[in-house]
TORTORLUM-445995 format. One record per residue: x, y, z of N, C-alpha, C in turn; residue number from 1. Coordinates in steps of 0.02 Angstrom, whole numbers. Layout:
<mises>
X, Y, Z, X, Y, Z, X, Y, Z, NUM
...
</mises>
This chain:
<mises>
6268, 1414, 7081, 6211, 1370, 7085, 6194, 1355, 7158, 1
6245, 1335, 7197, 6235, 1319, 7267, 6215, 1380, 7306, 2
6245, 1438, 7290, 6229, 1499, 7326, 6156, 1519, 7317, 3
6130, 1518, 7256, 6061, 1539, 7244, 6012, 1492, 7280, 4
6025, 1427, 7276, 5980, 1380, 7309, 5983, 1388, 7384, 5
6043, 1401, 7412, 6049, 1407, 7484, 6016, 1470, 7510, 6
6017, 1524, 7470, 5984, 1586, 7491, 5910, 1574, 7501, 7
5879, 1541, 7452, 5807, 1529, 7455, 5790, 1481, 7511, 8
5830, 1430, 7519, 5815, 1380, 7570, 5823, 1409, 7640, 9
5871, 1454, 7649, 5880, 1484, 7715, 5820, 1526, 7734, 10
5792, 1563, 7686, 5736, 1607, 7700, 5669, 1571, 7704, 11
5661, 1518, 7665, 5596, 1488, 7659, 5592, 1418, 7689, 12
5650, 1388, 7706, 5648, 1321, 7733, 5657, 1269, 7679, 13
5657, 1207, 7699, 5673, 1152, 7653, 5620, 1141, 7600, 14
5559, 1168, 7610, 5505, 1157, 7563, 5500, 1213, 7511, 15
5550, 1256, 7508, 5547, 1312, 7462, 5571, 1293, 7392, 16
5615, 1332, 7365, 5638, 1324, 7296, 5676, 1258, 7289, 17
5658, 1220, 7238, 5694, 1158, 7221, 5742, 1173, 7163, 18
5806, 1169, 7175, 5854, 1185, 7121, 5849, 1134, 7065, 19
5864, 1155, 7004, 5861, 1109, 6947, 5915, 1056, 6952, 20
5904, 1001, 6919, 5952, 946, 6920, 5943, 901, 6860, 21
5975, 843, 6860, 5969, 797, 6803, 5898, 776, 6787, 22
5854, 778, 6838, 5784, 758, 6826, 5749, 804, 6775, 23
5774, 866, 6768, 5743, 912, 6720, 5757, 892, 6647, 24
5803, 846, 6637, 5819, 824, 6569, 5785, 758, 6550, 25
5750, 729, 6598, 5713, 667, 6585, 5644, 684, 6560, 26
5639, 700, 6496, 5576, 721, 6468, 5530, 660, 6456, 27
5466, 667, 6470, 5420, 611, 6460, 5408, 598, 6386, 28
5385, 537, 6372, 5368, 520, 6303, 5309, 562, 6280, 29
5312, 585, 6217, 5257, 625, 6189, 5195, 581, 6182, 30
5140, 605, 6207, 5079, 565, 6207, 5073, 520, 6266, 31
5123, 521, 6312, 5119, 482, 6373, 5129, 408, 6362, 32
5190, 388, 6338, 5203, 317, 6330, 5205, 281, 6397, 33
5176, 221, 6399, 5171, 184, 6461, 5207, 117, 6459, 34
5227, 93, 6401, 5263, 29, 6396, 5333, 37, 6424, 35
5355, -8, 6465, 5420, -3, 6497, 5459, -69, 6488, 36
5525, -64, 6499, 5566, -124, 6501, 5624, -111, 6549, 37
5652, -165, 6575, 5705, -161, 6625, 5772, -176, 6592, 38
5823, -135, 6610, 5891, -146, 6587, 5940, -114, 6636, 39
5991, -152, 6655, 6042, -129, 6702, 6011, -104, 6767, 40
5957, -136, 6787, 5926, -118, 6851, 5884, -55, 6849, 41
5871, -27, 6788, 5831, 33, 6782, 5770, 20, 6737, 42
5719, 59, 6748, 5658, 53, 6709, 5657, 107, 6655, 43
5647, 87, 6593, 5645, 133, 6537, 5575, 133, 6506, 44
5552, 193, 6487, 5486, 201, 6457, 5494, 203, 6381, 45
5455, 163, 6346, 5456, 163, 6273, 5413, 220, 6247, 46
5438, 256, 6199, 5399, 311, 6170, 5445, 360, 6135, 47
5415, 406, 6098, 5452, 458, 6063, 5457, 519, 6108, 48
5518, 543, 6119, 5528, 601, 6162, 5547, 662, 6120, 49
5549, 719, 6152, 5565, 782, 6118, 5634, 780, 6086, 50
5687, 757, 6119, 5752, 754, 6086, 5752, 711, 6023, 51
5713, 657, 6022, 5708, 616, 5962, 5680, 656, 5903, 52
5627, 694, 5917, 5598, 735, 5864, 5646, 789, 5841, 53
5685, 816, 5888, 5733, 868, 5870, 5788, 840, 5824, 54
5809, 779, 5836, 5859, 747, 5792, 5832, 744, 5721, 55
5771, 722, 5713, 5741, 716, 5647, 5730, 786, 5616, 56
5706, 833, 5656, 5695, 900, 5632, 5760, 932, 5608, 57
5813, 924, 5646, 5878, 953, 5626, 5902, 924, 5560, 58
5895, 859, 5552, 5916, 827, 5489, 5876, 854, 5430, 59
5811, 862, 5439, 5768, 888, 5385, 5787, 960, 5368, 60
5796, 1001, 5420, 5811, 1072, 5408, 5879, 1083, 5375, 61
5929, 1045, 5397, 5996, 1052, 5367, 5993, 1031, 5293, 62
5960, 974, 5280, 5954, 951, 5211, 5916, 1002, 5168, 63
5859, 1026, 5194, 5817, 1071, 5156, 5853, 1136, 5140, 64
5890, 1163, 5189, 5924, 1227, 5178, 5977, 1221, 5124, 65
6020, 1171, 5130, 6075, 1166, 5082, 6052, 1139, 5014, 66
5998, 1102, 5014, 5969, 1083, 4949, 5943, 1144, 4913, 67
5908, 1188, 4950, 5882, 1249, 4920, 5939, 1295, 4898, 68
5994, 1296, 4937, 6050, 1339, 4920, 6087, 1315, 4857, 69
6087, 1249, 4846, 6125, 1221, 4789, 6081, 1205, 4729, 70
6016, 1212, 4736, 5970, 1190, 4683, 5978, 1230, 4619, 71
5984, 1295, 4624, 5991, 1338, 4565, 6058, 1374, 4568, 72
6110, 1340, 4549, 6177, 1369, 4551, 6186, 1417, 4492, 73
6212, 1476, 4508, 6223, 1529, 4459, 6294, 1555, 4464, 74
6318, 1583, 4409, 6384, 1612, 4409, 6387, 1671, 4459, 75
6335, 1712, 4459, 6327, 1764, 4510, 6278, 1737, 4561, 76
6302, 1715, 4619, 6259, 1679, 4666, 6206, 1724, 4697, 77
6149, 1694, 4711, 6098, 1729, 4751, 6121, 1730, 4823, 78
6084, 1766, 4865, 6103, 1770, 4935, 6104, 1701, 4968, 79
6054, 1661, 4952, 6050, 1594, 4982, 6108, 1551, 4958, 80
6123, 1554, 4893, 6179, 1515, 4867, 6245, 1539, 4897, 81
6252, 1604, 4906, 6313, 1632, 4935, 6323, 1606, 5006, 82
6270, 1607, 5046, 6275, 1582, 5115, 6293, 1508, 5115, 83
6261, 1469, 5072, 6276, 1398, 5068, 6348, 1385, 5048, 84
6373, 1422, 4999, 6442, 1412, 4977, 6492, 1433, 5030, 85
6478, 1487, 5065, 6523, 1509, 5119, 6524, 1458, 5176, 86
6466, 1431, 5192, 6462, 1380, 5245, 6501, 1318, 5225, 87
6492, 1296, 5164, 6528, 1237, 5140, 6603, 1250, 5138, 88
6622, 1309, 5114, 6693, 1326, 5110, 6726, 1329, 5179, 89
6689, 1352, 5228, 6715, 1355, 5297, 6735, 1286, 5321, 90
6691, 1237, 5313, 6706, 1169, 5336, 6759, 1137, 5291, 91
6751, 1145, 5226, 6798, 1114, 5178, 6869, 1136, 5189, 92
6879, 1201, 5199, 6946, 1228, 5202, 6976, 1224, 5273, 93
6939, 1247, 5323, 6968, 1252, 5390, 6970, 1186, 5427, 94
6924, 1140, 5411, 6923, 1076, 5447, 6937, 1016, 5402, 95
6934, 1026, 5338, 6949, 972, 5292, 7019, 977, 5264, 96
7030, 1024, 5220, 7095, 1029, 5186, 7151, 1046, 5234, 97
7141, 1094, 5280, 7195, 1115, 5324, 7215, 1062, 5374, 98
7170, 1019, 5394, 7185, 969, 5445, 7203, 902, 5413, 99
7163, 877, 5367, 7175, 811, 5338, 7229, 814, 5284, 100
7232, 870, 5248, 7282, 877, 5196, 7250, 878, 5127, 101
7284, 911, 5080, 7256, 923, 5014, 7246, 861, 4972, 102
7280, 806, 4988, 7275, 746, 4946, 7215, 703, 4963, 103
7196, 698, 5027, 7145, 650, 5048, 7081, 681, 5076, 104
7079, 747, 5083, 7025, 777, 5121, 6957, 773, 5087, 105
6955, 773, 5020, 6892, 782, 4984, 6841, 727, 5001, 106
6863, 665, 5009, 6815, 611, 5021, 6783, 615, 5089, 107
6813, 653, 5135, 6786, 658, 5203, 6747, 723, 5215, 108
6751, 769, 5169, 6716, 833, 5177, 6640, 825, 5184, 109
6607, 783, 5144, 6534, 776, 5154, 6515, 756, 5224, 110
6552, 710, 5254, 6537, 690, 5323, 6549, 746, 5372, 111
6607, 779, 5366, 6623, 834, 5412, 6574, 891, 5405, 112
6556, 907, 5344, 6509, 961, 5331, 6440, 946, 5362, 113
6415, 887, 5348, 6350, 868, 5376, 6352, 865, 5452, 114
6405, 837, 5479, 6412, 830, 5551, 6412, 898, 5586, 115
6449, 946, 5557, 6455, 1011, 5589, 6387, 1046, 5593, 116
6351, 1050, 5539, 6288, 1088, 5540, 6233, 1050, 5575, 117
6236, 984, 5575, 6188, 944, 5613, 6197, 956, 5688, 118
6260, 954, 5711, 6273, 967, 5783, 6257, 1039, 5800, 119
6277, 1086, 5757, 6265, 1156, 5772, 6191, 1171, 5780, 120
6150, 1146, 5735, 6078, 1160, 5740, 6048, 1128, 5802, 121
6069, 1067, 5818, 6044, 1035, 5879, 6065, 1072, 5941, 122
6125, 1101, 5940, 6147, 1142, 5997, 6106, 1206, 6002, 123
6094, 1237, 5945, 6056, 1300, 5944, 5984, 1292, 5964, 124
5958, 1231, 5961, 5890, 1219, 5985, 5882, 1241, 6057, 125
5937, 1243, 6095, 5933, 1263, 6165, 5912, 1335, 6174, 126
5923, 1377, 6123, 5908, 1448, 6129, 5852, 1470, 6081, 127
5826, 1425, 6041, 5771, 1442, 5995, 5705, 1440, 6034, 128
5667, 1494, 6032, 5603, 1496, 6069, 5558, 1437, 6051, 129
5521, 1414, 6100, 5472, 1360, 6095, 5504, 1291, 6088, 130
5570, 1289, 6080, 5605, 1224, 6082, 5647, 1222, 6147, 131
5697, 1265, 6150, 5735, 1279, 6211, 5756, 1216, 6248, 132
5785, 1170, 6210, 5813, 1110, 6241, 5871, 1086, 6197, 133
5931, 1080, 6225, 5988, 1056, 6185, 5984, 981, 6176, 134
5978, 959, 6114, 5970, 888, 6100, 6026, 847, 6130, 135
6087, 872, 6127, 6144, 833, 6149, 6159, 841, 6224, 136
6110, 866, 6261, 6114, 861, 6334, 6092, 792, 6357, 137
6070, 750, 6310, 6056, 680, 6323, 6116, 640, 6297, 138
6151, 605, 6341, 6214, 574, 6324, 6207, 521, 6269, 139
6150, 486, 6267, 6142, 434, 6217, 6145, 461, 6147, 140
6119, 522, 6136, 6122, 552, 6070, 6194, 565, 6049, 141
6235, 588, 6096, 6304, 606, 6080, 6346, 543, 6068, 142
6335, 492, 6108, 6374, 431, 6099, 6360, 399, 6031, 143
6300, 407, 6005, 6286, 383, 5938, 6330, 416, 5886, 144
6338, 482, 5890, 6382, 518, 5844, 6455, 498, 5855, 145
6475, 490, 5917, 6545, 473, 5933, 6563, 404, 5905, 146
6517, 356, 5912, 6530, 289, 5886, 6534, 290, 5809, 147
6491, 329, 5777, 6494, 336, 5704, 6561, 364, 5683, 148
6584, 416, 5717, 6649, 446, 5702, 6705, 396, 5714, 149
6701, 359, 5768, 6751, 308, 5784, 6756, 256, 5728, 150
6700, 234, 5703, 6700, 186, 5648, 6732, 216, 5586, 151
6716, 278, 5571, 6740, 309, 5509, 6815, 317, 5509, 152
6844, 344, 5563, 6917, 356, 5560, 6956, 291, 5569, 153
6929, 243, 5605, 6965, 179, 5611, 6962, 139, 5546, 154
6905, 139, 5513, 6900, 105, 5449, 6943, 139, 5397, 155
6946, 206, 5399, 6990, 242, 5353, 7063, 222, 5363, 156
7084, 216, 5425, 7152, 196, 5439, 7167, 124, 5418, 157
7119, 79, 5429, 7129, 9, 5411, 7130, 0, 5335, 158
7090, 40, 5300, 7092, 36, 5227, 7158, 61, 5199, 159
7188, 110, 5233, 7251, 138, 5209, 7310, 92, 5227, 160
7311, 65, 5287, 7370, 30, 5312, 7360, -45, 5323, 161
7297, -69, 5316, 7283, -137, 5336, 7270, -139, 5411, 162
7238, -192, 5434, 7218, -196, 5504, 7279, -196, 5550, 163
7327, -241, 5537, 7386, -245, 5580, 7430, -183, 5574, 164
7437, -159, 5513, 7477, -98, 5503, 7447, -38, 5538, 165
7381, -34, 5538, 7348, 22, 5572, 7356, 17, 5647, 166
7346, -43, 5674, 7355, -53, 5746, 7426, -37, 5768, 167
7475, -57, 5727, 7544, -40, 5742, 7555, 35, 5741, 168
7527, 68, 5691, 7534, 140, 5685, 7506, 176, 5746, 169
7450, 153, 5772, 7416, 186, 5826, 7443, 168, 5895, 170
7479, 113, 5900, 7499, 89, 5967, 7574, 88, 5978, 171
7614, 91, 5926, 7687, 87, 5934, 7716, 155, 5915, 172
7738, 195, 5965, 7768, 260, 5950, 7832, 253, 5910, 173
7842, 296, 5861, 7902, 293, 5821, 7965, 311, 5861, 174
8019, 275, 5847, 8083, 290, 5879, 8091, 263, 5949, 175
8044, 223, 5973, 8048, 195, 6040, 8046, 119, 6035, 176
8091, 86, 6070, 8093, 13, 6070, 8110, -14, 6138, 177
8120, -79, 6142, 8141, -110, 6204, 8085, -116, 6255, 178
8103, -121, 6318, 8053, -133, 6372, 8001, -78, 6378, 179
8017, -18, 6356, 7969, 37, 6361, 7904, 22, 6324, 180
7909, -18, 6271, 7850, -33, 6231, 7799, -74, 6272, 181
7822, -112, 6321, 7776, -150, 6362, 7728, -104, 6399, 182
7752, -46, 6418, 7710, 4, 6451, 7672, 47, 6402, 183
7705, 67, 6348, 7676, 116, 6303, 7622, 87, 6257, 184
7629, 26, 6234, 7580, -2, 6187, 7510, -5, 6218, 185
7501, -32, 6279, 7433, -31, 6308, 7406, 40, 6317, 186
7450, 87, 6338, 7427, 155, 6348, 7406, 188, 6282, 187
7445, 176, 6230, 7428, 204, 6165, 7364, 173, 6137, 188
7355, 108, 6150, 7295, 74, 6127, 7234, 103, 6162, 189
7239, 112, 6228, 7184, 142, 6265, 7169, 212, 6241, 190
7222, 252, 6232, 7214, 323, 6215, 7187, 332, 6144, 191
7216, 296, 6096, 7201, 308, 6026, 7143, 267, 5999, 192
7129, 211, 6030, 7077, 166, 6003, 7015, 166, 6047, 193
7023, 159, 6113, 6965, 148, 6156, 6936, 212, 6186, 194
6978, 258, 6208, 6954, 315, 6248, 6928, 372, 6205, 195
6952, 378, 6145, 6934, 436, 6103, 6859, 447, 6095, 196
6819, 396, 6078, 6747, 409, 6071, 6714, 431, 6135, 197
6740, 407, 6192, 6711, 427, 6257, 6725, 501, 6271, 198
6787, 522, 6263, 6804, 592, 6276, 6771, 638, 6225, 199
6765, 614, 6163, 6733, 654, 6110, 6660, 667, 6128, 200
6626, 616, 6153, 6556, 623, 6171, 6547, 664, 6235, 201
6589, 651, 6285, 6581, 685, 6349, 6591, 760, 6344, 202
6637, 781, 6301, 6650, 852, 6293, 6588, 889, 6270, 203
6555, 863, 6220, 6494, 895, 6193, 6437, 888, 6243, 204
6426, 829, 6269, 6371, 817, 6315, 6376, 861, 6377, 205
6434, 863, 6409, 6441, 901, 6472, 6431, 975, 6461, 206
6455, 1002, 6406, 6446, 1073, 6394, 6373, 1091, 6382, 207
6338, 1049, 6343, 6267, 1063, 6331, 6226, 1052, 6394, 208
6242, 1002, 6433, 6205, 988, 6495, 6216, 1044, 6546, 209
6279, 1062, 6558, 6294, 1112, 6609, 6267, 1180, 6590, 210
6273, 1199, 6527, 6249, 1264, 6505, 6174, 1271, 6513, 211
6137, 1219, 6494, 6064, 1222, 6500, 6042, 1220, 6573, 212
6078, 1183, 6614, 6063, 1180, 6685, 6072, 1249, 6717, 213
6124, 1284, 6696, 6137, 1351, 6723, 6082, 1399, 6702, 214
6058, 1394, 6640, 6004, 1438, 6617, 5940, 1424, 6657, 215
5925, 1361, 6669, 5865, 1344, 6708, 5870, 1374, 6778, 216
5929, 1369, 6807, 5938, 1394, 6875, 5925, 1469, 6879, 217
5956, 1508, 6834, 5948, 1580, 6836, 5876, 1601, 6820, 218
5845, 1566, 6772, 5776, 1584, 6753, 5727, 1569, 6809, 219
5727, 1508, 6833, 5679, 1488, 6884, 5696, 1517, 6953, 220
5761, 1520, 6967, 5782, 1550, 7030, 5763, 1623, 7035, 221
5774, 1660, 6979, 5755, 1730, 6978, 5680, 1740, 6985, 222
5642, 1698, 6952, 5569, 1702, 6957, 5546, 1689, 7028, 223
5576, 1640, 7060, 5556, 1623, 7129, 5572, 1680, 7177, 224
5631, 1710, 7169, 5651, 1764, 7214, 5606, 1825, 7205, 225
5584, 1838, 7144, 5542, 1897, 7131, 5470, 1886, 7151, 226
5443, 1827, 7136, 5371, 1816, 7145, 5352, 1782, 7210, 227
5397, 1743, 7239, 5379, 1704, 7298, 5412, 1729, 7362, 228
5465, 1767, 7357, 5501, 1790, 7416, 5480, 1861, 7434, 229
5504, 1884, 7490, 5490, 1952, 7512, 5526, 2002, 7466, 230
5506, 2066, 7470, 5530, 2117, 7424, 5606, 2127, 7427, 231
5636, 2112, 7484, 5708, 2123, 7491, 5749, 2077, 7445, 232
5718, 2022, 7423, 5754, 1976, 7379, 5742, 1992, 7305, 233
5698, 2038, 7291, 5682, 2054, 7221, 5743, 2077, 7181, 234
5787, 2120, 7208, 5847, 2140, 7170, 5891, 2081, 7151, 235
5896, 2031, 7197, 5936, 1972, 7181, 5903, 1933, 7125, 236
5836, 1930, 7125, 5801, 1896, 7071, 5812, 1931, 7004, 237
5809, 1997, 7004, 5821, 2035, 6942, 5893, 2023, 6918, 238
5940, 2022, 6965, 6010, 2007, 6947, 6015, 1937, 6916, 239
5978, 1889, 6943, 5979, 1821, 6915, 5953, 1822, 6843, 240
5902, 1861, 6830, 5876, 1866, 6761, 5926, 1898, 6714, 241
5961, 1949, 6738, 6013, 1980, 6697, 6069, 1931, 6681, 242
6087, 1891, 6731, 6137, 1839, 6720, 6112, 1786, 6671, 243
6047, 1772, 6674, 6017, 1725, 6627, 6026, 1750, 6555, 244
6013, 1815, 6544, 6021, 1844, 6477, 6094, 1841, 6454, 245
6140, 1858, 6500, 6211, 1858, 6483, 6235, 1787, 6467, 246
6215, 1739, 6508, 6235, 1670, 6497, 6204, 1643, 6433, 247
6143, 1664, 6417, 6110, 1641, 6355, 6151, 1662, 6294, 248
6176, 1724, 6293, 6218, 1746, 6238, 6284, 1708, 6236, 249
6312, 1696, 6295, 6374, 1657, 6299, 6363, 1586, 6274, 250
6305, 1558, 6288, 6289, 1490, 6267, 6287, 1484, 6191, 251
6265, 1535, 6157, 6264, 1533, 6083, 6335, 1524, 6057, 252
6382, 1560, 6087, 6452, 1552, 6067, 6477, 1482, 6083, 253
6460, 1457, 6142, 6482, 1390, 6162, 6452, 1337, 6117, 254
6390, 1347, 6097, 6357, 1298, 6053, 6393, 1294, 5986, 255
6414, 1351, 5960, 6453, 1351, 5898, 6521, 1318, 5909, 256
6555, 1337, 5963, 6622, 1311, 5975, 6622, 1236, 5986, 257
6571, 1210, 6020, 6569, 1138, 6032, 6557, 1099, 5968, 258
6516, 1126, 5924, 6508, 1094, 5858, 6574, 1096, 5819, 259
6607, 1153, 5822, 6671, 1160, 5787, 6724, 1112, 5814, 260
6730, 1109, 5880, 6781, 1066, 5912, 6767, 993, 5897, 261
6703, 973, 5900, 6686, 903, 5886, 6708, 883, 5816, 262
6693, 925, 5767, 6711, 909, 5698, 6785, 917, 5686, 263
6816, 966, 5718, 6889, 975, 5712, 6926, 913, 5737, 264
6905, 886, 5794, 6936, 826, 5821, 6925, 767, 5775, 265
6866, 763, 5744, 6854, 710, 5695, 6904, 715, 5637, 266
6915, 775, 5613, 6963, 784, 5558, 7033, 766, 5580, 267
7051, 783, 5642, 7118, 765, 5668, 7125, 690, 5675, 268
7072, 656, 5697, 7076, 583, 5704, 7082, 550, 5637, 269
7045, 575, 5587, 7051, 547, 5519, 7121, 559, 5492, 270
7147, 619, 5503, 7214, 635, 5480, 7266, 589, 5511, 271
7259, 577, 5577, 7306, 532, 5611, 7299, 460, 5588, 272
7237, 440, 5571, 7226, 370, 5551, 7256, 355, 5482, 273
7255, 403, 5437, 7279, 390, 5369, 7351, 414, 5359, 274
7380, 444, 5411, 7449, 468, 5405, 7497, 409, 5401, 275
7556, 420, 5373, 7605, 367, 5366, 7647, 358, 5428, 276
7647, 407, 5473, 7686, 402, 5534, 7643, 423, 5593, 277
7658, 394, 5651, 7621, 409, 5712, 7657, 465, 5750, 278
</mises>
């Protein structure tokens, strides 16, 4: 990223190519919202933005697809029913039963299933033509999901063990006593209760943000080198476009993996919350 920007700036001066940055993710309100309010020393514009619409669109599309897949269930499934069943089985078995366990997993499968495909579709929006923006490159969207997950696995643990029993399970390591607990209990509380939703959100947000930023750099940087610079820079611009294509394919894999990891960690947290031992 620094290399491409420095090449252009060296040849054209400080007024040449402007590298992409966080400002490229601050999308304006649709229709040009003008109402503002102040919070934490910053000015916020009221209005509906593109990521907000993508959240709603993803929810509608996920519901519509699986409703259509399950609407006419047959002994010999249609192609749509087969895809829906395989998708459900993937989440149910690999992230539900195998992680949470055969006795308790069923009640959590609907949440894990919905969460996985909701995140996956929002991630894939980054590579779908005419949308091309990852919804979860906005941190507020991800923290909403992380807080929901935090509530679910903590409530599950408290229902199983009681409030005090759950806190003891999460903060007091088994087989350790004495003065060591003075150090370990606060650390375990921070790690298992407070920090988890933050790390859960940051992992998804940072990957979506960094990947999209890299795509913007290669796309716009390559265009600038080819169209605005002298001919000697054209091969570098073409190389940037080739890297854009390669990174775009890699991003599809990352988008899937990040959805998988997010839901897998949710299943692990639920499993740890309802387990009898820490």
